Backbone bond lengths (Angstrom), bond angles and torsions (degrees), N, CA, C in turn:
res aa  C-N    CA-C-N  psi(-1)  N-CA   C-N-CA  omega(-1)  CA-C   N-CA-C  phi
1 X - - - 1.446 - - 1.528 110.59 -
2 X 1.308 117.64 -32.99 1.448 122.23 -179.30 1.515 110.06 -155.13
3 X 1.329 115.57 -173.78 1.467 120.65 -179.03 1.512 109.58 -135.47
4 X 1.333 115.39 148.12 1.457 121.67 170.29 1.521 106.41 -99.72
5 X 1.323 116.60 124.94 1.457 122.34 -179.13 1.526 108.35 -107.44
6 X 1.333 117.02 123.61 1.462 122.30 177.73 1.518 107.40 -114.77
7 X 1.324 116.27 118.24 1.459 121.95 -177.30 1.528 110.51 -91.49
8 X 1.329 116.47 159.67 1.469 121.87 179.41 1.525 111.67 -55.87
9 X 1.326 116.59 -32.47 1.465 121.14 -179.32 1.529 112.13 -69.70
10 X 1.340 116.90 -13.70 1.460 121.13 -176.83 1.517 112.45 100.38
11 X 1.325 116.79 -10.41 1.459 120.83 178.65 1.530 108.98 -66.08
12 X 1.331 116.13 140.67 1.469 121.45 179.82 1.519 109.06 -120.49
13 X 1.317 115.35 133.98 1.465 121.39 176.30 1.517 108.24 -130.68
14 X 1.319 115.64 153.74 1.455 121.60 173.58 1.522 106.69 -114.46
15 X 1.331 116.88 134.67 1.458 121.44 -179.38 1.527 108.79 -114.46
16 X 1.323 115.83 119.88 1.459 122.56 174.64 1.520 107.10 -121.37
17 X 1.314 116.77 113.02 1.464 119.57 -174.71 1.508 108.72 65.28
18 X 1.327 116.58 -126.61 1.457 121.86 179.26 1.527 112.78 -98.52
19 X 1.322 117.57 1.14 1.461 121.13 -174.06 1.522 110.32 -103.48
20 X 1.327 115.85 135.73 1.463 122.40 176.83 1.516 109.52 -101.63
21 X 1.329 115.67 146.02 1.454 122.74 176.71 1.521 107.86 -124.95
22 X 1.338 116.61 140.58 1.456 121.65 174.91 1.524 108.30 -81.69
23 X 1.336 116.82 138.06 1.462 122.32 179.82 1.520 107.92 -119.79
24 X 1.332 116.65 128.47 1.460 122.03 179.10 1.523 108.93 -135.66
25 X 1.317 116.32 156.20 1.467 121.17 177.36 1.520 109.44 -69.69
26 X 1.314 115.96 141.32 1.459 121.04 179.25 1.516 110.74 -113.46
27 X 1.317 116.39 -178.93 1.466 122.60 178.22 1.519 110.10 -77.67
28 X 1.319 116.35 153.36 1.458 120.38 174.51 1.517 109.06 -70.98
29 X 1.334 116.29 131.35 1.460 121.36 -179.68 1.518 109.14 -123.92
30 X 1.314 116.49 162.32 1.461 120.29 -176.83 1.528 112.98 -101.92
31 X 1.337 118.36 18.15 1.456 120.50 178.14 1.522 110.03 -132.19
32 X 1.323 115.94 160.72 1.460 121.57 -177.34 1.522 110.77 -73.45
33 X 1.332 115.49 146.50 1.456 121.55 175.34 1.512 108.35 -126.93
34 X 1.324 115.31 148.93 1.450 120.75 -179.90 1.519 108.15 -133.28
35 X 1.322 116.11 138.28 1.463 121.27 177.07 1.528 108.16 -93.15
36 X 1.335 116.17 136.67 1.463 121.04 178.14 1.523 110.02 -133.93
37 X 1.321 115.80 152.55 1.463 122.19 172.09 1.523 106.77 -108.92
38 X 1.334 116.80 133.63 1.464 121.34 -176.55 1.520 109.72 -116.32
39 X 1.332 115.93 128.36 1.459 122.46 174.66 1.525 106.29 -104.94
40 X 1.342 116.16 99.85 1.460 120.02 -175.55 1.525 112.79 -71.42
41 X 1.315 116.85 -27.34 1.475 119.18 179.05 1.518 111.66 -67.55
42 X 1.336 115.99 -45.48 1.465 121.08 -178.02 1.532 112.24 -91.42
43 X 1.350 115.61 -5.00 1.461 122.36 -178.20 1.532 111.17 56.41
44 X 1.332 114.48 49.04 1.454 122.49 178.95 1.522 109.59 -128.05
45 X 1.312 115.51 156.29 1.462 119.07 171.82 1.515 108.53 -138.33
46 X 1.308 114.97 158.00 1.456 120.60 -178.39 1.523 108.26 -135.40
47 X 1.315 116.74 128.40 1.448 121.14 179.62 1.523 109.75 -74.33
48 X 1.325 116.35 131.74 1.456 121.80 175.95 1.520 110.96 -95.64
49 X 1.331 116.71 -6.50 1.455 121.63 177.54 1.518 112.92 109.53
50 X 1.319 114.59 174.48 1.458 120.34 179.27 1.517 110.63 -72.41
51 X 1.304 115.12 147.47 1.460 121.46 178.28 1.518 107.59 -95.03
52 X 1.339 116.43 114.53 1.465 121.05 179.69 1.510 111.78 -73.54
53 X 1.288 116.99 -35.60 1.461 123.01 176.41 1.519 106.95 -109.70
54 X 1.315 116.42 146.72 1.460 120.32 -179.62 1.514 108.94 -77.26
55 X 1.326 115.68 128.16 1.458 121.07 -179.26 1.524 109.61 -139.00
56 X 1.311 115.38 148.98 1.460 121.56 173.47 1.523 106.24 -108.57
57 X 1.324 116.37 119.28 1.455 122.04 -178.26 1.524 108.07 -116.62
58 X 1.328 115.74 118.35 1.461 120.82 -179.58 1.522 109.70 -126.81
59 X 1.326 116.74 146.13 1.465 119.03 179.05 1.527 111.37 -61.90
60 X 1.323 116.16 142.27 1.465 122.54 173.08 1.528 106.34 -79.06
61 X 1.316 116.82 104.96 1.465 121.94 -173.05 1.527 111.51 -59.22
62 X 1.325 118.11 -41.39 1.471 120.30 179.22 1.524 110.77 -60.18
63 X 1.320 116.89 -41.49 1.460 121.51 178.97 1.531 110.36 -65.31
64 X 1.331 117.02 -42.58 1.466 120.11 178.77 1.523 111.51 -61.82
65 X 1.326 116.75 -42.78 1.461 120.12 179.44 1.525 111.24 -64.40
66 X 1.336 116.93 -37.69 1.470 120.19 176.87 1.527 110.17 -64.60
67 X 1.343 117.69 -39.39 1.474 121.36 179.73 1.524 110.65 -65.47
68 X 1.326 117.27 -37.85 1.461 121.31 179.74 1.530 110.22 -66.34
69 X 1.329 116.84 -38.56 1.474 121.11 -179.92 1.523 111.28 -64.97
70 X 1.352 117.08 -30.69 1.454 120.97 -178.62 1.526 113.04 -72.93
71 X 1.333 117.35 -22.88 1.469 121.00 -176.03 1.498 112.98 -81.72
């Protein structure tokens, strides 16, 4: 469904379709977390599964703005 990109600098990004997301280590928590992909146009979501390691995934704003310009 997507790809995890690991750069030489150590930076990690997740690519879903044409959009990149920044991935960073998060704090240890005592509850389960699940990663999902959301399609706002079709109003659908798809579970990517449980996250074994805690991660913070945020949209790459520059990438999102570039995608909006293309439409």
